[in-house]
N, C-alpha and C positions, 0 to 999 in steps of 0.2 A: 660435550654432550648437548645434543639439541633439546631445546625446551619446547614442549607442545604448546601452541598458542590456541587460545579459545577462538573458535570461529565466531565472528561478529555477525549479528543479525543484519540483514539488509535494511529492515525497517523496525521501528518500535511501535507498539500498539498501546494506547492509553487504556485505563480501566473503563472509561466512558465508551470508547470504541469497541472494546471487548464486550461490554454489556449489550450494545446495540447488535453486534454480530451474533451474540447468543440469542437475542430476541428473534432475529431473522432466521436463524437455524431452527429454532423451536417451532416456527410456523411454516418452515419449508418442508419439502419432500424428505422423507427419512434417509434418502441416499446422500444428502448433502453432508460433507465432512468439514466444510469451512467455506471461506470466501477466497476468490482469486482477484488480486489487484494487478493492474497493468496500466499502460498508457497507449494512446492511439493518436495518429495524426488527424488533425481536424480542428475546427473552431477558429475564431478570429485571431488567437494568439499562437496557433500552430499545433498544440497538442491538448489532449484532455485525459483525465484519469478514467480508468474503467474499473468496474467491479462486477463480479458475477458469482453465483453459487459454484462451489467446487464440489464435484461428485467423485473426483479421482485425482490422483497425483500424476501430473504430466512430466515427461522427461525434462530435466533442467529446472523444474520449479524450485524456488527457494522457499523453505518452510519456516514460518515464524510462529512459535507457540507462545502465547502470552495470556495471562489471566484466564486460563481455561479454554481458550479458543485457538483455532488455527487459521492463519492467513497465509495463503500461497502467493508468491510474487512471480509473475510471468517472467521467464528468463530474458525475453527481449526488453523488459523494462528495468532490469536490475541496475544498470548504470545510470538511469534517470531517477531511480528511487533510493539509491544508496544514501543512508543517513536520514531518511524521512521519518517523521512521526505521524502516525495515523491517529486521528482523534475524531470524536463525534460531539457536536454541540447543538444545543437548542437555544435559539434566540427568538425574539419577538417576530423577526422578519424571515428567519431561515432556520431550517432544521436539516442536518445532514453531516456526512463525513467530511472532514477537512484533512488536508495533507500539509504539514509544515515541512517543506522540502528545501534543503540547502542548495539544490541544483536548479531551483526555479529562478529564472532571469526576470520574468515579468508575467503579468496576468491581464486578461481583458477586463473591461469594466463590469461585465455581468458576472464574473467569477467562475464561469464554466469552462474556460479555456486558459491554458498557461503556455509559457515558453520555457522549455527545459534545456539544460545542457548536460552532457554526460558528466558523471562525477570524475574528478581527477584522482587517479590512483596514486597513493603515497608510495614513494620508493621504500623498499624495505627488504 
């Protein structure tokens, strides 16, 4: 008999990140239903994270519901973000979202650009 396996979330979202997403959504247009995270080519290390307001669910989006907010992951970014923890931090020098990504190979000195490798899929 086959045992149903729980679908694992592509990303996890900390309470601090969820609080910040909630703040953003409260001040955004009423049509926003969450945020969408992705990656794009560019920057000195090769790639950078992207984030935008999500007003709809797009085909292939991965949906992560955490701490009362919804984060959509662009389907083109899933293999680069698998296992990532999205956080939000405030420090003396910087305030913003951070991504603790096991697929990150390196980052540039300014912290705005990263080098990512696709996640390796476990045999199963």
